[in-house]
C-alpha positions as CSV (number, residue, x, y, z in Angstrom):
1,M,58.8,-30.7,42.1
2,N,57.6,-27.1,42.9
3,R,56.7,-24.4,40.4
4,Q,60.2,-22.9,40.2
5,E,61.8,-26.3,39.6
6,R,59.2,-27.1,36.9
7,S,59.9,-23.8,35.2
8,V,63.6,-24.7,34.7
9,A,63.3,-28.4,34.1
10,S,63.9,-30.0,30.7
11,P,62.7,-29.3,28.0
12,H,62.1,-25.7,29.2
13,V,65.8,-25.3,30.1
14,V,68.3,-27.5,28.4
15,N,71.5,-25.4,28.7
16,I,72.9,-22.3,30.3
17,E,71.8,-20.1,27.4
18,D,68.2,-21.0,28.2
19,L,68.7,-19.7,31.7
20,H,70.3,-16.6,30.2
21,R,67.2,-15.9,28.1
22,R,64.9,-16.4,31.1
23,A,67.0,-14.1,33.2
24,R,66.7,-11.4,30.6
25,R,62.9,-11.8,30.5
26,R,62.6,-11.6,34.3
27,L,65.1,-8.9,35.3
28,P,64.7,-5.1,34.7
29,K,67.3,-3.8,32.3
30,P,69.5,-2.1,34.9
31,V,69.9,-5.3,36.8
32,F,70.3,-7.6,33.8
33,D,72.9,-5.3,32.2
34,Y,74.8,-5.3,35.5
35,L,74.9,-9.1,35.4
36,D,75.4,-9.6,31.7
37,G,77.6,-6.8,30.6
38,G,81.3,-6.1,30.4
39,A,83.7,-3.2,30.1
40,E,83.9,-0.8,27.1
41,S,83.4,-2.6,23.8
42,E,83.1,-6.0,25.7
43,S,85.8,-7.6,23.5
44,T,87.2,-9.5,26.5
45,L,83.7,-10.5,27.6
46,R,83.2,-12.1,24.2
47,E,86.7,-13.6,23.9
48,N,86.3,-15.4,27.2
49,C,83.7,-17.6,25.6
50,R,85.2,-17.7,22.1
51,A,88.5,-19.1,23.4
52,F,86.7,-22.3,24.5
53,E,85.4,-22.7,20.9
54,S,88.9,-22.4,19.6
55,L,90.1,-25.4,21.6
56,T,89.1,-28.8,20.1
57,F,89.1,-32.2,21.7
58,R,91.2,-35.3,20.9
59,P,89.1,-38.2,22.2
60,R,90.2,-41.8,22.8
61,N,87.5,-43.9,21.2
62,A,86.5,-47.6,21.5
63,I,86.9,-47.3,25.3
64,N,84.1,-48.2,27.6
65,V,83.8,-45.7,30.5
66,P,80.7,-46.8,32.4
67,Q,81.5,-44.7,35.4
68,C,83.4,-41.4,35.8
69,D,85.0,-40.1,38.9
70,T,84.2,-36.4,38.8
71,R,85.4,-35.7,42.3
72,T,88.4,-33.5,43.2
73,H,90.1,-32.1,46.3
74,I,91.4,-28.6,46.6
75,L,92.6,-26.4,49.5
76,G,91.2,-28.9,52.0
77,A,87.8,-29.3,50.4
78,D,86.3,-32.4,48.7
79,L,84.2,-31.3,45.7
80,S,81.7,-33.5,43.8
81,F,83.1,-31.9,40.6
82,P,85.7,-29.3,39.9
83,A,83.5,-26.2,39.6
84,I,83.1,-23.7,42.4
85,L,80.4,-21.0,42.5
86,A,82.1,-17.7,42.0
87,P,81.5,-14.5,44.0
88,V,78.8,-12.3,42.3
89,G,78.1,-9.0,43.9
90,Y,74.6,-7.6,44.4
91,S,73.0,-11.0,44.0
92,R,70.1,-10.0,46.2
93,L,69.1,-7.6,43.4
94,M,68.9,-10.5,41.0
95,H,66.7,-12.6,43.3
96,A,65.4,-11.8,46.8
97,K,67.0,-15.0,48.3
98,G,70.3,-14.0,46.7
99,E,73.5,-15.6,48.2
100,V,71.5,-17.7,50.6
101,A,69.9,-19.5,47.7
102,V,73.3,-19.9,46.0
103,A,74.9,-21.4,49.1
104,S,72.1,-23.8,49.6
105,A,72.3,-25.0,46.0
106,A,76.1,-25.4,46.2
107,G,75.9,-27.4,49.4
108,K,73.2,-29.8,48.0
109,A,75.4,-30.3,44.9
110,G,78.5,-31.0,46.9
111,T,80.5,-28.1,45.8
112,A,81.9,-24.8,47.3
113,F,80.6,-21.2,47.1
114,C,82.8,-18.1,47.3
115,L,80.9,-15.3,48.8
116,S,81.4,-11.7,47.6
117,T,82.2,-8.9,50.0
118,I,79.3,-7.1,48.1
119,S,76.8,-9.5,49.5
120,G,73.2,-8.7,50.3
121,Y,73.1,-11.1,53.3
122,P,75.3,-11.4,56.4
123,L,78.1,-13.9,55.8
124,E,76.9,-15.9,58.9
125,Q,73.5,-16.4,57.3
126,V,75.0,-17.5,54.0
127,R,77.3,-19.9,55.8
128,A,74.4,-21.4,57.7
129,A,72.6,-22.2,54.4
130,T,75.1,-24.9,53.3
131,P,77.0,-27.8,54.8
132,G,79.6,-27.5,52.1
133,P,82.8,-25.5,51.9
134,M,82.5,-21.7,52.0
135,W,85.1,-19.3,50.7
136,Y,85.2,-15.5,51.2
137,Q,86.1,-12.9,48.5
138,L,87.6,-9.7,49.8
139,Y,87.5,-6.1,48.6
140,L,89.1,-3.5,50.8
141,V,86.0,-1.3,50.5
142,G,85.5,0.4,53.8
143,G,89.2,0.2,54.7
144,R,91.3,-2.2,56.7
145,A,89.3,-1.9,59.9
146,A,86.1,-3.0,58.2
147,A,88.0,-5.8,56.3
148,E,89.5,-7.1,59.5
149,A,86.1,-7.3,61.2
150,A,84.7,-9.1,58.2
151,L,87.6,-11.6,58.2
152,E,87.2,-12.3,61.8
153,R,83.5,-13.0,61.3
154,A,84.3,-15.2,58.3
155,R,86.9,-17.2,60.3
156,S,84.5,-17.7,63.2
157,A,81.6,-18.7,60.9
158,G,83.7,-21.4,59.2
159,Y,84.9,-19.9,55.9
160,S,88.0,-21.8,54.9
161,V,89.6,-19.9,52.0
162,L,90.1,-16.2,51.3
163,A,90.1,-15.0,47.7
164,V,91.6,-11.5,47.4
165,T,90.7,-9.6,44.2
166,V,93.6,-7.6,42.8
167,D,92.2,-6.3,39.5
168,T,90.0,-3.5,40.8
169,G,92.2,-0.4,41.0
170,T,89.1,1.3,39.8
171,A,85.8,0.1,38.3
172,G,85.8,-0.7,34.6
173,M,83.8,1.4,32.3
174,R,80.6,-0.7,31.9
175,E,78.8,1.2,29.2
176,R,75.6,-0.8,29.4
177,D,75.2,0.2,33.1
178,V,75.6,3.8,32.3
179,R,72.9,3.7,29.6
180,S,70.4,1.6,31.6
181,G,70.8,3.4,34.9
182,T,72.3,0.7,37.1
183,A,73.9,3.2,39.5
184,Q,70.7,5.2,39.7
185,L,68.8,2.1,40.7
186,M,71.4,1.3,43.4
187,S,71.3,4.8,44.7
188,G,67.7,4.5,45.9
189,N,67.1,8.1,45.0
190,P,63.6,8.3,43.3
191,L,64.6,11.5,41.4
192,K,67.7,9.8,40.0
193,M,65.7,6.7,39.1
194,L,62.9,8.5,37.4
195,P,64.2,8.4,33.8
196,F,64.8,4.6,34.2
197,L,61.5,3.6,35.9
198,P,59.8,2.4,32.7
199,S,62.4,-0.4,32.3
200,I,61.7,-1.4,35.9
201,L,57.9,-1.3,35.7
202,L,58.1,-3.6,32.7
203,R,59.1,-6.4,35.0
204,P,56.3,-6.5,37.6
205,G,57.3,-10.0,38.9
206,W,60.7,-8.8,39.8
207,L,59.5,-5.5,41.2
208,G,56.9,-7.2,43.4
209,S,59.6,-9.5,44.8
210,F,62.0,-6.6,45.3
211,L,59.5,-4.6,47.2
212,R,58.4,-7.5,49.4
213,D,62.1,-8.0,50.2
214,G,62.3,-4.5,51.5
215,G,63.9,-2.8,48.5
216,L,67.5,-1.9,48.8
217,H,69.5,-3.2,51.7
218,P,72.8,-2.0,53.1
219,L,76.0,-4.2,52.8
220,P,76.0,-6.3,56.0
221,N,79.6,-7.5,55.6
222,I,81.1,-4.0,55.2
223,V,80.6,-2.6,58.7
224,L,82.2,0.9,59.0
225,P,83.5,1.6,62.5
226,G,81.2,3.9,64.3
227,I,78.8,4.1,61.5
228,G,77.4,0.6,60.7
229,P,76.8,-1.4,57.5
230,M,77.7,0.5,54.3
231,K,74.8,1.6,52.2
232,L,74.3,-0.1,48.9
233,I,76.3,2.0,46.5
234,D,77.8,2.2,43.0
235,V,80.9,0.4,44.2
236,G,83.1,2.0,41.6
237,A,83.9,5.1,43.6
238,A,84.7,3.1,46.7
239,L,87.0,0.7,44.8
240,A,89.1,3.5,43.6
241,E,89.9,4.3,47.3
242,S,90.6,0.7,48.3
243,V,93.2,-0.7,46.0
244,V,94.9,-3.9,47.1
245,T,98.6,-3.9,46.6
246,W,101.2,-6.6,47.0
247,Q,102.3,-4.9,50.3
248,D,98.9,-5.5,51.7
249,F,99.4,-9.3,51.7
250,K,101.8,-9.1,54.7
251,W,98.9,-7.6,56.7
252,L,96.4,-10.1,55.2
253,R,98.6,-13.1,56.2
254,E,98.4,-11.8,59.7
255,A,94.6,-11.1,59.5
256,W,93.7,-14.4,57.9
257,P,95.3,-17.7,59.1
258,G,94.0,-19.9,56.3
259,P,94.8,-20.3,52.6
260,I,94.7,-17.1,50.4
261,L,94.0,-17.1,46.7
262,V,95.0,-14.1,44.5
263,K,92.1,-13.5,42.2
264,G,92.9,-11.5,39.0
265,V,96.2,-13.0,37.8
266,L,96.8,-12.9,34.0
267,T,100.6,-12.8,33.7
268,S,103.6,-14.9,34.8
269,E,104.9,-11.9,36.7
270,D,101.8,-11.7,38.9
271,A,101.8,-15.4,39.3
272,Q,105.4,-15.2,40.7
273,R,104.5,-12.4,43.0
274,S,101.6,-14.5,44.3
275,I,104.1,-17.3,45.1
276,D,106.4,-14.8,46.7
277,I,103.8,-13.4,49.1
278,G,102.8,-16.9,50.2
279,A,99.5,-17.4,48.4
280,A,98.1,-20.9,48.3
281,G,96.9,-20.4,44.8
282,V,95.9,-18.0,42.0
283,I,92.7,-17.5,40.2
284,V,93.4,-16.8,36.5
285,S,90.7,-14.2,36.0
286,N,89.9,-11.0,34.0
287,H,86.9,-10.3,36.2
288,G,84.5,-11.7,33.6
289,G,85.6,-9.0,31.1
290,R,84.2,-6.3,33.4
291,Q,87.4,-4.4,34.3
292,L,90.1,-3.8,31.7
293,D,88.9,-4.5,28.2
294,S,91.1,-6.0,25.6
295,V,93.0,-8.3,28.0
296,S,93.5,-11.9,27.1
297,A,90.8,-14.5,27.5
298,T,91.5,-16.4,30.6
299,L,91.8,-19.7,28.8
300,R,94.5,-18.2,26.6
301,A,96.3,-16.8,29.6
302,L,96.2,-20.0,31.5
303,P,99.3,-21.8,29.9
304,E,101.6,-18.9,30.8
305,I,100.5,-19.1,34.4
306,V,100.8,-22.9,34.5
307,R,104.5,-22.6,33.3
308,A,105.3,-19.8,35.8
309,V,103.7,-21.6,38.8
310,N,105.3,-25.0,37.9
311,G,103.2,-26.9,40.4
312,Q,104.2,-24.7,43.4
313,I,100.7,-23.5,44.2
314,E,97.1,-24.2,43.0
315,I,95.7,-22.7,39.8
316,L,92.0,-22.0,39.3
317,M,90.4,-20.2,36.5
318,D,87.2,-18.3,35.7
319,G,85.6,-16.5,32.8
320,G,83.4,-17.6,29.9
321,I,82.4,-21.0,31.2
322,R,78.9,-22.0,29.9
323,R,79.3,-25.8,29.3
324,G,80.7,-28.7,31.1
325,G,83.0,-29.2,28.2
326,D,84.5,-25.8,29.0
327,I,85.4,-27.0,32.4
328,V,87.1,-30.1,30.9
329,K,89.1,-27.9,28.6
330,A,90.3,-25.7,31.4
331,L,91.5,-28.7,33.4
332,C,93.2,-30.1,30.3
333,M,95.1,-26.8,30.1
334,G,96.3,-27.0,33.7
335,A,93.6,-25.6,36.0
336,R,92.9,-27.6,39.1
337,A,89.3,-26.3,39.1
338,V,87.2,-23.5,37.8
339,L,84.9,-20.9,39.2
340,V,81.6,-20.2,37.4
341,G,79.7,-16.9,37.9
342,R,77.3,-15.8,35.2
343,A,76.2,-19.4,34.5
344,Y,74.7,-19.8,37.9
345,A,73.7,-16.2,38.3
346,Y,71.4,-16.5,35.2
347,G,69.8,-19.4,37.0
348,L,69.4,-17.4,40.2
349,S,67.8,-14.6,38.3
350,A,65.4,-16.9,36.5
351,A,64.2,-19.1,39.3
352,G,66.1,-18.5,42.6
353,E,67.6,-21.6,44.2
354,A,65.9,-23.9,41.7
355,G,67.6,-22.0,38.9
356,V,71.1,-22.2,40.5
357,S,70.6,-26.0,41.1
358,R,69.5,-26.4,37.5
359,A,72.7,-24.6,36.3
360,I,74.9,-26.8,38.4
361,T,73.1,-30.0,37.2
362,I,73.5,-28.9,33.6
363,L,77.2,-28.2,34.0
364,R,77.9,-31.4,35.9
365,A,76.0,-33.6,33.5
366,D,77.9,-32.0,30.6
367,F,81.2,-32.5,32.4
368,E,80.6,-36.2,33.0
369,R,79.3,-36.8,29.5
370,T,82.3,-35.1,28.0
371,L,84.7,-37.2,30.1
372,K,83.0,-40.4,28.9
373,L,83.1,-39.3,25.3
374,L,86.8,-38.5,25.6
375,G,87.4,-42.0,27.0
376,C,88.7,-40.6,30.3
377,A,87.5,-42.2,33.5
378,S,88.4,-39.5,36.0
379,V,89.3,-35.8,36.6
380,S,92.8,-36.9,37.5
381,G,93.3,-38.5,34.1
382,L,92.8,-35.2,32.1
383,D,95.8,-33.6,30.6
384,R,96.8,-31.5,27.5
385,S,96.8,-34.6,25.3
386,Y,93.0,-34.5,25.2
387,V,92.9,-31.1,23.4
388,D,94.4,-29.5,20.3
389,V,95.6,-26.0,21.0
390,P,95.6,-23.4,18.2
391,R,99.2,-22.7,17.0
392,D,98.9,-19.0,17.5
393,W,98.2,-19.3,21.2
394,P,101.0,-18.5,23.7
395,G,102.6,-21.7,24.8
396,A,100.9,-23.8,22.1
397,S,104.0,-25.8,21.3
């Protein structure tokens, strides 16, 4: 066990909140607030987690479950348990190994990783870091030509699924980022960064690693024709000029031959549109509470999507997952699998690949233990009978 692994082993790190605290201690405030914060008053950010607390279990006791089958199969991939590592932009700012470390940890754990367009490493290098399934998340930043080039690279490198984010008509108002100077840090302009330097200098460990890694890097998977890789930017301005519409999916079906997921679905209407455009599945997501504030927690929105889809396409969910029991609840409510973002990103920020692996280990152990305590021997056996749903939730009856 190396130093990084020891630093996040039990009893130092027992749950995801322990990794959260370690990430806060290691990262400068502009980077931590980017990872941890949400839009406006952060009500949706909080509700994503609170929704899981509102759902209670109905266990079957006096049942011996010596072994649990945690495996699942989705969109052509065999997973060791039904949790996929979600796309998290700017991960190289959180740790120098960034997405390469995340992919490596996912592969060793037998699960998939969905790489963000806003990655600090070339998608080919990330793909090479794991023997496991790799998915690619698409923003249209840089326009169609840049996106088509990235999709061709992803296809050639062996990415199997495309997740298209549809909830970024513009960037959400993330007030923590404004106050802490996240955009100024990403600009690389020393004069703009000057007022926020004290918060960076307070984290010499992160700063040393950041400088050894070469500082700010361009975005290698957004290659602008005739210009080259897009510079690291405050992506908000670029998102406003690159909105994905339902009409774009005709072009995307031609540009990407494999399964497409629509990421950012919260209503039955959008679920039906996803079916109509030929999506293989939807990701019930509110962008981790980072876009439109005061929308439903994803767990609360899930039953509406399940009814609308009615088994026609796959349903995944993200948002607020901090425990293996949260994954169980999402599956009981109709999700096929979940994506986890902040949970592993806290680990990455705290200890690189060792931290990501620790986050996965914690969630998987929680998940298996919860199944045993419920008296359920496999993922396939989970259904709504294992949970009590609050009466005021949509579709509770």
